[in-house]
C-alpha positions in Angstrom: 109.9 126.7 114.8 109.0 123.5 116.6 109.7 120.4 114.5 106.7 118.4 115.8 103.6 119.1 117.9 101.5 116.2 119.0 97.9 117.2 119.9 95.0 115.6 121.8 91.7 116.7 123.1 89.3 115.3 125.7 85.8 116.5 125.2 82.3 116.4 126.5 81.2 114.4 123.4 82.0 113.6 119.8 80.1 116.4 118.0 82.2 119.4 117.0 80.4 122.7 117.5 78.1 121.2 120.0 80.4 119.5 122.4 83.3 121.3 124.1 86.9 120.7 125.0 87.6 119.6 128.6 91.4 119.1 128.3 94.0 120.0 125.7 97.6 118.6 125.6 100.5 119.2 123.3 104.0 117.8 123.4 106.9 118.4 121.1 109.1 115.7 119.4 111.2 115.2 122.5 108.1 114.7 124.7 108.4 118.1 126.4 105.0 119.5 127.4 104.1 122.6 125.4 100.5 122.7 126.8 98.4 120.7 129.2 95.3 122.5 130.4 91.9 121.6 131.7 89.0 123.7 130.4 85.7 124.7 131.8 82.9 124.2 129.3 80.6 127.2 128.6 77.5 125.3 127.7 77.7 122.0 129.5 77.2 121.3 133.2 77.4 117.5 132.9 78.7 114.9 130.4 78.0 111.6 131.9 78.8 109.4 128.9 82.1 111.2 128.2 83.0 111.1 131.9 82.8 107.3 131.9 85.5 107.4 129.2 87.9 110.2 130.1 87.2 110.4 133.9 86.9 114.2 133.9 84.1 115.3 136.2 82.5 118.7 136.4 84.3 119.5 139.7 87.7 118.7 138.0 87.3 121.7 135.7 85.5 124.1 138.0 87.5 127.4 138.0 89.5 126.4 135.0 89.6 128.8 132.0 87.3 128.1 129.1 89.0 126.6 126.0 88.2 129.8 124.1 90.7 131.6 126.3 93.4 129.2 125.3 92.8 129.2 121.6 95.3 132.0 120.7 98.1 130.2 122.6 97.2 126.9 121.0 97.1 128.4 117.6 100.5 129.9 118.0 102.0 126.5 119.1 100.4 124.6 116.2 101.1 127.2 113.6 104.8 127.2 114.6 105.2 123.5 114.2 106.6 121.9 111.0 104.3 119.0 111.6 101.2 118.6 113.7 100.2 115.0 114.6 97.2 113.5 116.3 95.9 110.0 116.6 92.7 109.8 114.5 93.5 113.4 113.5 90.1 113.9 111.9 88.6 114.3 115.4 91.1 117.0 116.4 90.8 118.8 113.1 87.0 119.0 113.4 87.2 120.5 116.9 90.0 123.0 115.8 87.7 124.1 113.0 84.8 124.5 115.3 86.8 126.7 117.6 88.1 128.9 114.8 91.5 127.4 114.2 91.5 126.4 110.5 93.0 122.9 110.4 93.8 123.3 106.7 96.2 126.1 107.6 98.4 123.7 109.6 101.1 121.4 108.4 99.9 117.9 109.3 102.1 114.8 109.6 100.9 111.3 109.0 98.1 110.1 111.3 99.5 107.1 113.3 96.1 105.5 113.2 96.1 105.7 109.4 99.7 104.5 109.2 99.0 101.5 111.3 95.9 100.6 109.4 97.7 100.9 106.1 100.2 98.3 107.2 97.7 96.0 108.9 95.2 95.4 106.2 93.2 98.6 106.3 91.5 98.1 109.7 91.7 101.1 112.1 92.4 100.4 115.7 92.2 102.5 118.9 95.2 104.2 120.4 95.1 101.7 123.3 95.1 98.7 121.0 98.0 99.9 118.9 99.9 100.9 122.0 99.4 97.4 123.3 100.8 96.0 120.0 104.0 97.9 120.6 104.1 97.0 124.3 103.5 100.5 125.4 101.4 100.9 128.6 99.6 104.1 129.6 96.5 105.5 131.2 94.2 106.1 128.2 91.9 109.1 127.8 94.1 111.5 129.7 95.1 114.1 127.0 98.7 114.3 128.2 99.1 110.5 128.4 97.4 110.2 125.0 99.8 112.6 123.3 102.8 110.8 124.7 101.5 107.5 123.5 100.8 109.0 120.1 104.4 110.4 119.9 105.7 106.9 120.8 103.6 105.3 118.0 104.4 108.0 115.5 108.1 107.3 115.9 107.7 103.6 115.6 105.5 103.7 112.6 107.8 106.2 110.8 110.8 104.0 111.4 110.7 101.6 108.4 107.3 100.1 109.0 105.8 97.6 111.3 107.4 94.5 109.9 110.9 95.9 110.1 110.3 97.0 113.7 108.8 93.6 114.7 111.7 91.7 113.2 114.6 93.9 114.3 116.1 91.2 116.6 116.1 88.3 114.2 118.8 85.7 114.4 119.6 82.7 112.1 118.1 79.2 112.9 117.8 75.8 111.2 115.0 73.2 111.0 114.5 69.8 109.4 111.9 69.5 106.7 110.8 66.3 104.9 113.1 67.4 102.0 116.2 68.3 104.2 117.5 71.2 106.3 115.7 74.5 106.2 117.3 77.9 107.1 115.3 80.7 108.5 115.4 83.6 110.9 113.9 83.4 114.4 112.9 86.0 117.0 112.6 86.3 120.8 109.1 85.4 122.0 107.9 88.9 122.4 108.9 89.9 118.9 107.5 86.7 117.5 104.2 87.6 119.0 104.4 91.1 117.4 105.2 89.4 114.0 102.1 87.2 114.3 100.0 90.4 115.0 101.6 92.1 111.9 100.6 89.1 109.8 97.0 89.0 111.1 97.6 85.6 112.8 97.0 86.9 116.3 94.7 89.5 117.9 96.4 92.9 118.4 95.8 92.8 122.2 96.6 89.1 122.8 99.2 88.3 125.5 100.1 85.0 123.8 99.8 83.3 120.4 96.7 81.4 119.5 96.7 77.8 118.2 97.4 77.7 114.5 97.0 74.8 112.0 99.1 73.6 109.1 98.1 71.3 106.2 100.5 70.4 103.3 101.3 67.5 101.1 103.4 65.9 103.8 100.7 65.9 106.4 97.7 63.6 106.1 95.4 66.0 108.0 95.5 69.5 109.5 98.1 69.6 112.3 98.7 72.0 115.2 101.7 74.2 114.3 103.8 77.0 115.7 105.4 79.8 113.8 109.1 79.7 114.6 110.5 82.2 112.2 110.5 83.7 108.7 112.8 83.4 105.7 112.8 87.0 104.3 112.2 90.4 105.8 110.4 92.1 102.9 106.7 92.2 102.2 107.1 94.5 99.1 105.7 91.7 96.9 102.7 91.3 99.3 103.8 88.2 101.2 106.3 86.8 103.7 107.6 83.3 103.9 107.2 82.0 107.5 108.7 78.8 109.0 106.2 76.6 111.0 106.8 73.5 113.1 104.3 70.7 113.1 105.0 67.2 114.5 108.7 67.9 114.8 109.2 69.0 111.2 109.7 72.5 109.8 107.8 73.7 106.8 108.0 77.0 104.8 104.7 78.6 103.8 103.6 82.1 102.8 101.7 84.1 105.4 98.6 84.4 103.1 98.5 80.6 102.6 98.9 80.0 106.3 95.9 82.3 107.0 93.8 80.2 104.6 94.7 77.2 106.6 93.0 78.7 109.7 89.5 78.3 108.0 87.1 75.8 109.7 87.3 73.5 106.7 91.0 72.9 107.4 91.0 72.5 111.1 91.0 76.1 112.3 88.3 78.2 113.8 88.2 80.8 111.1 89.4 83.6 113.5 93.1 83.9 113.1 93.0 87.5 114.3 90.6 90.1 115.6 91.2 92.2 112.6 88.4 91.8 110.0 89.8 90.9 106.6 92.9 89.4 108.1 91.8 86.1 109.5 91.0 83.8 106.6 92.1 86.3 103.9 93.8 89.7 104.0 93.7 91.1 100.5 97.0 89.2 99.8 95.6 85.7 99.5 96.2 83.3 96.6 99.9 82.7 96.7 101.8 79.7 98.1 105.4 79.7 99.3 108.2 79.2 96.8 109.2 76.0 98.6 105.6 74.9 98.9 104.9 75.3 95.2 108.0 73.2 94.2 107.2 70.5 96.7 103.5 70.2 95.8 104.4 70.1 92.1 106.4 67.0 92.7 104.1 65.2 95.1 102.0 62.3 93.7 98.3 62.7 94.4 98.6 66.4 95.2 96.5 67.2 92.1 93.3 66.4 93.8 93.8 68.6 96.9 92.4 72.1 97.3 95.9 73.3 98.3 97.5 71.9 95.1 95.0 73.8 93.0 95.8 76.9 95.0 99.5 76.3 94.3 99.0 75.6 90.6 97.3 79.0 90.2 100.2 80.7 91.8 102.8 78.8 89.8 100.9 79.6 86.5 101.4 83.3 87.1 105.1 83.1 88.1 106.7 83.6 84.7 104.1 85.7 83.0 105.7 88.9 81.7 104.1 92.0 80.2 104.6 92.5 76.4 106.3 95.9 76.0 105.5 96.0 72.3 101.7 95.8 72.8 99.4 98.6 71.6 99.6 101.2 74.3 96.0 102.4 73.6 94.4 99.2 74.8 92.8 99.3 78.3 95.2 96.7 79.7 98.5 98.2 78.6 100.7 99.2 81.6 98.0 98.2 84.0 98.4 96.0 87.1 96.0 93.0 87.0 95.2 90.6 89.8 93.1 87.4 89.6 91.0 85.8 92.3 88.6 82.9 92.4 87.8 80.2 89.8 86.9 81.1 86.2 85.8 79.1 83.2 88.9 80.6 81.4 91.9 79.0 83.0 93.8 81.5 85.1 97.1 80.9 83.2 95.3 81.6 79.9 93.7 84.8 81.3 97.0 86.0 82.7 98.9 85.3 79.5 96.1 87.1 77.5 96.4 90.4 79.4 100.2 90.1 79.6 100.3 89.9 75.8 98.4 93.2 75.9 101.0 94.8 78.0 99.5 94.2 81.5 101.5 93.4 84.6 100.0 90.3 86.3 100.4 90.5 90.1 99.5 88.0 92.8 98.4 90.5 95.4 96.1 93.6 95.6 97.9 96.8 96.5 97.6 100.5 95.9 99.1 100.0 92.5 96.4 97.6 91.3 94.2 98.7 88.4 92.0 95.7 87.8 90.9 92.8 90.0 89.3 90.0 88.0 87.0 88.0 90.4 85.8 84.6 89.6 83.7 82.2 91.7 84.8 81.7 95.3 84.9 78.6 97.5 82.8 79.3 100.7 85.1 77.0 102.6 88.0 79.3 102.0 86.4 82.8 102.0 83.6 82.2 104.6 79.9 83.2 104.5 80.6 86.6 103.1 81.6 85.1 99.8 84.4 87.5 99.0 88.1 86.6 99.0 90.7 88.6 100.8 91.7 90.2 97.5 88.2 91.4 97.0 88.0 92.8 100.5 91.3 94.6 100.1 90.2 96.1 96.8 86.9 97.3 98.3 88.7 98.8 101.3 91.1 100.7 99.0 88.3 102.0 96.9 86.2 103.0 99.9 89.1 104.8 101.6 90.0 106.7 98.4 93.5 105.3 98.4 93.0 103.7 95.0 90.3 103.2 92.4 90.4 99.5 91.4 88.0 98.3 88.8 86.6 94.9 89.9 85.5 92.7 87.0 83.5 89.5 87.0 84.4 87.0 84.3 81.8 88.3 81.9 83.1 91.9 82.2 86.7 90.7 81.9 86.0 88.8 78.7 84.2 91.8 77.3 87.1 94.1 78.1 89.6 91.5 76.7 87.6 91.4 73.5 87.6 95.2 73.3 91.4 95.3 73.9 92.0 92.8 71.2 89.8 94.8 68.8 87.2 92.0 68.5 
């Protein structure tokens, strides 16, 4: 039995049952070719739109066998694999079904498109764009080239996730902050660019980093900055502390907070990345760095700044713990609750209220989130759409079926809180 079979079709169009296969390619986990055949369509004599994409002309498949003749061989290959993988595998599954190979009868591995999207804020990207992220160059829309690229991406995405891959060559470094020396880890330029793409601070296909901006209590106005490293490798809690240099000084700031600083109101252009939902907010907004919270809390005059308010909200949630002795029948018990936006009820009070009922208050939306309590949003931070990154992330998880998150406005939250308290 083959451990892995990577599949790709080139077709006359996008409609299974109507369009036909022009090329099929399969490689195994070592890259060895198991199948690479051009196919003569039975019902199409021309496919101008598809030809512009895949470059396969009618004369290229003249005299080739129809795909129907290759179906038994392909089915044997795929049925004999422990895992079948395709990029955007829904496309291949639909064409397999249309040609009488039941896709549900095959053992499918994780779709690299879905794996990449899951780690990049939920936004799907083309095979070419993701290959560019990893520095892999190939001639797209040839089935054999596509399966080899898919295999390459599958191996990278299965190897501990994007962030670990992007930071594999980190080395220690030091910088000088207004409060003293700062230790962090730095990366070679090409890996630093990949890290920026991971964090949604640079377009996936960019050849170089874009201009970023930093604004904190030690800077009178937004200043051009450069990310020079990071302070920890894990994003399990939904954020990463990055080190930025501005005007010769080094500052530590969480990635979500830095994305907020790219909004037009703070000197940026509001387009930190080409990935929607990752420029101004990514579904992980609302949390300042540990160092930034401490510094802002001590700074005189910080109370009037938008960033200080942002930091206060984060600090207020830091030590809130779920009450294990709460009534387990109440709707908040054991649930993960995230807050976003401004409410009439202070966030610290709201967080403490649900924690007393046994809820776990979290700073970031994830596939473990049960409730997102959404208050009013500042358009300067969230843009014209009016939704924060947390709201966008929750909506994306709901739409994809990965999670069912109940999104509550303040009125609904207060009503549920009253119900939970038996009022």
